[in-house]
TORMIVEX-988513 format. One line per field, with one value per residue (C-alpha): residue number from 1; x, y, z; residue in three letters. Coordinates in nm, 2 decimals. Example, Ala and Ser with C-alpha at 12.3 -4.5 7.8 and 13.67 -1.06 7.14 Angstrom:
panu (1_2) $
px (1.23_1.37) $
py (-0.45_-0.11) $
pz (0.78_0.71) $
zaza (Ala_Ser) $
END
This chain:
panu (1_2_3_4_5_6_7_8_9_10_11_12_13_14_15_16_17_18_19_20_21_22_23_24_25_26_27_28_29_30_31_32_33_34_35_36_37_38_39_40_41_42_43_44_45_46_47_48_49_50_51_52_53_54_55_56_57_58_59_60_61_62_63_64_65_66_67_68_69_70_71_72_73_74_75_76_77_78_79_80_81_82_83_84_85_86_87_88_89_90_91_92_93_94_95_96_97_98_99_100_101_102_103_104_105_106_107_108_109_110_111_112_113_114_115_116_117_118_119_120_121_122_123_124_125_126_127_128_129_130_131_132_133_134_135_136_137_138_139_140_141_142_143_144_145_146_147_148_149_150_151_152_153_154_155_156_157_158_159_160_161_162_163_164_165_166_167_168_169_170_171_172_173_174_175_176_177_178_179_180_181_182_183_184_185_186_187_188_189_190_191_192_193_194_195_196_197_198_199_200_201_202_203_204_205_206_207_208_209_210_211_212_213_214_215_216_217_218_219_220_221_222_223_224_225_226_227_228_229_230_231_232_233_234_235_236_237_238_239_240_241_242_243_244_245_246_247_248_249_250_251_252_253_254_255_256_257_258_259_260_261_262_263_264_265_266_267_268_269_270_271_272_273_274_275_276_277_278_279_280_281_282_283_284_285_286_287_288_289_290_291_292_293_294_295) $
px (-11.24_-11.30_-11.06_-11.12_-10.84_-10.86_-10.65_-10.62_-10.73_-10.59_-10.35_-10.17_-10.28_-9.93_-9.84_-10.18_-10.14_-9.79_-9.90_-10.21_-10.01_-9.76_-10.05_-10.23_-9.91_-9.90_-10.27_-10.41_-10.78_-10.94_-11.20_-11.21_-11.56_-11.53_-11.85_-11.71_-11.66_-11.40_-11.04_-10.90_-11.09_-10.97_-10.61_-10.68_-10.80_-10.48_-10.28_-10.42_-10.16_-10.40_-10.77_-11.05_-11.16_-11.53_-11.69_-11.96_-11.96_-12.10_-11.85_-11.69_-11.33_-11.20_-11.28_-11.40_-11.05_-10.92_-11.18_-11.17_-11.54_-11.79_-12.15_-12.41_-12.66_-13.02_-13.18_-13.45_-13.19_-13.14_-13.07_-12.72_-12.84_-13.02_-12.72_-12.48_-12.71_-12.64_-12.32_-12.53_-12.64_-12.28_-12.18_-12.48_-12.64_-13.02_-13.05_-13.37_-13.51_-13.28_-13.39_-13.10_-13.10_-12.87_-12.85_-12.74_-12.65_-12.83_-12.52_-12.55_-12.91_-12.85_-12.57_-12.79_-13.08_-12.86_-12.73_-13.09_-13.21_-12.93_-13.10_-13.44_-13.59_-13.90_-14.01_-14.31_-14.12_-14.10_-13.74_-13.63_-13.27_-13.11_-12.78_-12.71_-12.36_-12.22_-11.88_-11.97_-12.01_-12.27_-12.50_-12.51_-12.84_-12.72_-12.69_-12.95_-13.21_-13.14_-13.17_-13.51_-13.63_-13.53_-13.68_-14.01_-14.01_-13.95_-14.16_-14.46_-14.48_-14.37_-14.10_-13.75_-13.45_-13.11_-12.83_-12.59_-12.28_-11.91_-11.65_-11.55_-11.91_-11.90_-11.81_-12.06_-12.34_-12.25_-12.28_-12.63_-12.75_-12.61_-12.85_-13.15_-13.39_-13.48_-13.25_-13.17_-12.98_-12.63_-12.47_-12.21_-11.89_-12.04_-12.14_-11.98_-12.10_-12.32_-12.45_-12.55_-12.76_-12.92_-13.00_-13.15_-13.37_-13.49_-13.58_-13.92_-13.78_-13.45_-13.39_-13.07_-12.87_-12.75_-12.49_-12.39_-12.61_-12.91_-12.85_-12.79_-13.13_-13.30_-13.13_-13.23_-13.59_-13.63_-13.84_-13.62_-13.66_-13.37_-13.27_-13.13_-12.96_-12.64_-12.71_-12.98_-13.22_-13.33_-12.98_-12.85_-13.16_-13.27_-13.36_-13.72_-14.06_-14.15_-13.93_-13.97_-13.74_-13.72_-13.58_-13.59_-13.78_-13.76_-13.39_-13.22_-12.90_-13.04_-12.82_-12.51_-12.28_-12.06_-11.87_-11.81_-12.07_-12.07_-12.45_-12.59_-12.95_-13.06_-13.01_-13.07_-13.41_-13.54_-13.76_-13.77_-14.15_-14.10_-13.88_-14.09_-14.41_-14.22_-14.10_-14.45_-14.60_-14.37_-14.43_-14.81_-14.75_-14.55_-14.82_-15.09_-14.90_-14.85_-15.23_-15.22_-14.91_-14.63_-14.38) $
py (-12.41_-12.17_-12.14_-12.03_-11.90_-11.80_-11.53_-11.42_-11.07_-10.86_-10.87_-11.05_-10.80_-10.71_-11.07_-11.14_-10.86_-10.98_-11.34_-11.24_-11.02_-11.31_-11.54_-11.29_-11.21_-11.58_-11.59_-11.24_-11.17_-10.96_-10.82_-10.74_-10.69_-10.52_-10.59_-10.54_-10.17_-10.09_-9.95_-10.30_-10.45_-10.17_-10.25_-10.62_-10.52_-10.33_-10.65_-10.77_-10.63_-10.60_-10.60_-10.37_-10.29_-10.22_-10.10_-9.88_-9.50_-9.46_-9.69_-9.60_-9.55_-9.40_-9.73_-9.55_-9.41_-9.77_-9.84_-9.79_-9.80_-9.69_-9.82_-9.56_-9.69_-9.56_-9.43_-9.70_-9.98_-10.04_-10.41_-10.53_-10.82_-10.58_-10.35_-10.63_-10.74_-10.41_-10.58_-10.79_-10.48_-10.37_-10.71_-10.70_-10.99_-10.97_-10.95_-11.14_-11.24_-11.25_-11.61_-11.77_-12.13_-12.36_-12.73_-13.03_-13.38_-13.70_-13.79_-13.46_-13.52_-13.88_-13.76_-13.50_-13.74_-13.98_-13.70_-13.59_-13.95_-13.99_-13.71_-13.88_-13.64_-13.78_-13.72_-13.52_-13.30_-12.93_-12.82_-12.47_-12.39_-12.14_-11.96_-11.73_-11.61_-11.35_-11.19_-10.84_-10.84_-10.56_-10.80_-11.04_-11.08_-11.25_-11.62_-11.62_-11.49_-11.75_-12.01_-11.88_-11.86_-12.22_-12.34_-12.18_-12.32_-12.67_-12.66_-12.43_-12.48_-12.84_-12.77_-12.91_-12.68_-12.73_-12.49_-12.46_-12.27_-12.31_-12.48_-12.13_-12.09_-12.43_-12.29_-12.01_-12.23_-12.49_-12.20_-12.12_-12.48_-12.52_-12.24_-12.43_-12.65_-12.84_-13.03_-12.89_-13.05_-12.90_-12.92_-12.64_-12.76_-13.10_-13.04_-12.94_-12.64_-12.85_-13.06_-12.73_-12.66_-12.99_-12.92_-12.58_-12.76_-12.99_-12.70_-12.53_-12.19_-12.02_-11.78_-11.59_-11.27_-11.08_-11.33_-11.56_-11.85_-11.61_-11.55_-11.92_-11.99_-11.74_-11.89_-12.24_-12.13_-12.14_-11.86_-11.64_-11.46_-11.22_-10.99_-10.66_-10.37_-10.21_-10.31_-10.21_-10.49_-10.29_-10.32_-10.65_-10.83_-11.18_-11.16_-11.25_-11.18_-11.47_-11.34_-11.16_-10.88_-10.81_-10.47_-10.24_-9.98_-9.61_-9.58_-9.32_-9.52_-9.82_-9.92_-9.74_-10.01_-9.99_-10.30_-10.17_-10.02_-9.97_-9.99_-10.19_-10.09_-10.19_-10.55_-10.55_-10.39_-10.69_-10.90_-11.28_-11.27_-11.07_-11.34_-11.62_-11.48_-11.42_-11.78_-11.92_-11.70_-11.85_-12.20_-12.15_-12.03_-12.34_-12.56_-12.38_-12.42_-12.79_-12.83_-12.86_-13.07_-12.99_-12.86) $
pz (14.89_15.17_15.47_15.82_16.04_16.41_16.57_16.92_17.03_17.31_17.49_17.20_16.94_16.81_16.76_16.60_16.35_16.25_16.21_16.02_15.78_15.71_15.64_15.41_15.22_15.13_15.05_14.99_14.95_14.68_14.92_15.30_15.45_15.79_15.98_16.32_16.25_16.51_16.52_16.58_16.29_16.07_16.16_16.08_15.74_15.67_15.71_15.37_15.13_14.84_14.76_14.85_15.20_15.26_15.58_15.72_15.68_16.03_16.20_16.53_16.64_16.31_16.13_15.81_15.76_15.69_15.42_15.04_15.02_15.29_15.30_15.40_15.66_15.63_15.94_15.90_15.95_16.32_16.40_16.34_16.12_15.88_15.89_15.80_15.52_15.35_15.23_15.01_14.82_14.79_14.64_14.40_14.57_14.64_15.02_15.03_15.37_15.67_15.76_15.93_16.06_16.26_16.19_16.40_16.28_16.37_16.57_16.77_16.84_16.95_17.18_17.34_17.37_17.56_17.78_17.87_17.92_18.17_18.36_18.34_18.09_17.94_17.58_17.69_17.94_17.86_17.87_17.94_17.83_18.07_18.01_18.30_18.19_17.96_17.89_18.03_18.41_18.37_18.19_18.49_18.67_18.99_19.06_19.34_19.10_18.84_19.11_19.23_18.87_18.80_19.13_19.03_18.68_18.81_19.13_19.03_18.65_18.63_18.37_18.34_18.34_18.18_18.27_17.98_17.90_17.81_18.02_18.16_18.29_18.48_18.82_18.80_18.70_18.97_19.22_19.08_19.10_19.46_19.57_19.44_19.63_19.31_19.08_18.74_18.45_18.43_18.08_18.11_17.93_17.85_17.49_17.16_16.97_16.73_17.03_17.19_16.88_16.92_17.29_17.19_16.93_17.20_17.42_17.43_17.54_17.59_17.89_17.93_17.88_17.58_17.46_17.18_17.29_17.28_16.91_16.86_17.01_16.79_16.48_16.59_16.60_16.98_17.14_17.35_17.69_17.70_17.98_17.87_18.05_17.92_17.56_17.32_17.21_16.91_16.77_16.91_17.04_16.93_16.57_16.49_16.64_16.88_17.17_17.50_17.61_17.98_18.09_18.39_18.20_18.29_18.35_18.14_18.13_17.95_17.67_17.81_17.68_17.99_18.08_18.44_18.66_19.04_19.06_18.77_18.84_18.49_18.57_18.95_18.89_18.69_18.91_18.90_18.85_18.53_18.38_18.51_18.35_18.02_18.01_18.08_17.81_17.55_17.69_17.65_17.29_17.21_17.36_17.16_16.84_16.91_16.96_17.33_17.36_17.60_17.34) $
zaza (Ala_Gly_Arg_Leu_Ala_Tyr_Phe_Arg_Ala_Leu_Pro_Ala_Leu_Thr_Gln_Thr_Leu_Cys_Arg_Leu_Arg_Arg_Trp_Leu_Gln_Arg_Glu_Pro_Tyr_Asp_Leu_Val_Leu_Asp_Leu_His_Ala_Ser_Phe_Arg_Ser_Gly_Leu_Leu_Gly_Leu_Thr_Asn_Pro_Gly_Gly_Thr_Arg_Val_Gly_Phe_Ala_Asp_Ala_Lys_Glu_Leu_Asn_Pro_Leu_Phe_Gln_His_Arg_Arg_Ile_Glu_Val_Pro_Asp_Ser_Val_Val_His_Ala_Val_Asp_Lys_Asn_Met_Leu_Phe_Cys_Asn_His_Leu_Cys_Cys_Pro_Pro_Gly_Lys_Ser_Asp_Phe_Gln_Leu_Tyr_Ser_Ser_Glu_Gln_Asp_Arg_Asp_Arg_Val_Ala_Ala_Phe_Leu_Gln_Gly_His_Arg_Leu_Arg_Asp_Asp_Asp_Val_Leu_Val_Tyr_Val_Asn_Pro_Ala_Ala_Arg_Trp_Arg_Thr_Lys_Phe_Trp_Gly_Gly_Gly_Arg_Trp_Ala_Glu_Leu_Ala_Asp_Arg_Leu_Ile_Gly_Glu_Ala_Gly_Leu_Arg_Val_Val_Phe_Ala_Gly_Ser_Ala_Gln_Asp_Arg_Asp_Tyr_Ile_Ala_Gly_Val_Ser_Glu_Arg_Met_Ser_Arg_Thr_Pro_Ile_Val_Ala_Ala_Gly_Glu_Leu_Ser_Leu_Thr_Glu_Thr_Val_Ala_Leu_Leu_Gln_Arg_Ser_Ala_Val_Tyr_Ala_Gly_Leu_Asp_Ser_Gly_Pro_Met_His_Met_Ala_Ala_Met_Ala_Gly_Val_Pro_Val_Val_Ala_Leu_Phe_Gly_Pro_Thr_Asn_Pro_Glu_Arg_Val_Gly_Pro_Tyr_Gly_Val_Glu_His_Arg_Leu_Val_Arg_Asn_Glu_Gly_Leu_Val_Cys_Leu_Gly_Cys_Arg_Lys_Arg_His_Cys_Gly_Val_Pro_Arg_Cys_Met_Glu_Gly_Ile_Glu_Val_Asp_Gln_Val_Tyr_Arg_Ala_Val_Leu_Ser_Leu_Val_Asp_Leu_Arg_Arg_Ser_Ala_Ala_Gly_Gly_Gly_Lys_Gly) $
END
């Protein structure tokens, strides 16, 4: 049976490496696949006392030096999903179609339905899932803009909005909702991971930043409106075709990957109306696909 182990990253990296090495000495692996392609992930691979380490030939931070085998990446492969699927070729597995899905249980869906009913959400209401937070500060768009967007979606378009995120995002999202004149649904820190999947599946559209929940939405089959600045959507954007990417086009610094920036014009230059229109375009698509229903 498979096993999943969690280990802390920095600042406890030294303790993590020692603990991981002790664990792997007891249960070594025959093969280490390094998809993260960083110096740190290369070090983690070294903690496995035996087995073959496999990584990308074009990896950053001296990572290829840690690998026994290095996978060449064709110039035609850009997106991280397609790049990671190259490991299938190395393992002699047919890569097939990169068609990923997330699932929720009936219990998850019932829990989410009860939560939404508690906020007077009707079955025919169109729900927009909004996640305004991310790990990098340079990805943030500004709480006031999210508040304005949600007010317009509720007041002008007649949609319902749910703000979701982790427990760590709760205070930030509370600050966003306090700026609003309308009343959103706030689910930050209220749901488990699988219940979050169920909430995404109930939503007509996802709107948010380049973050983990954005990828979850795409995998759950939800059309995504994603705001991009310091990262490159061609490489890490929502996977699939039924999505809208919003950027402050024309800046030479787009995709800089900086986590700190004194003047983040890439995000500050994105207008609320751009995001609003992108959300409505996807809502209209969902309605058309449903034969004129509300999604």
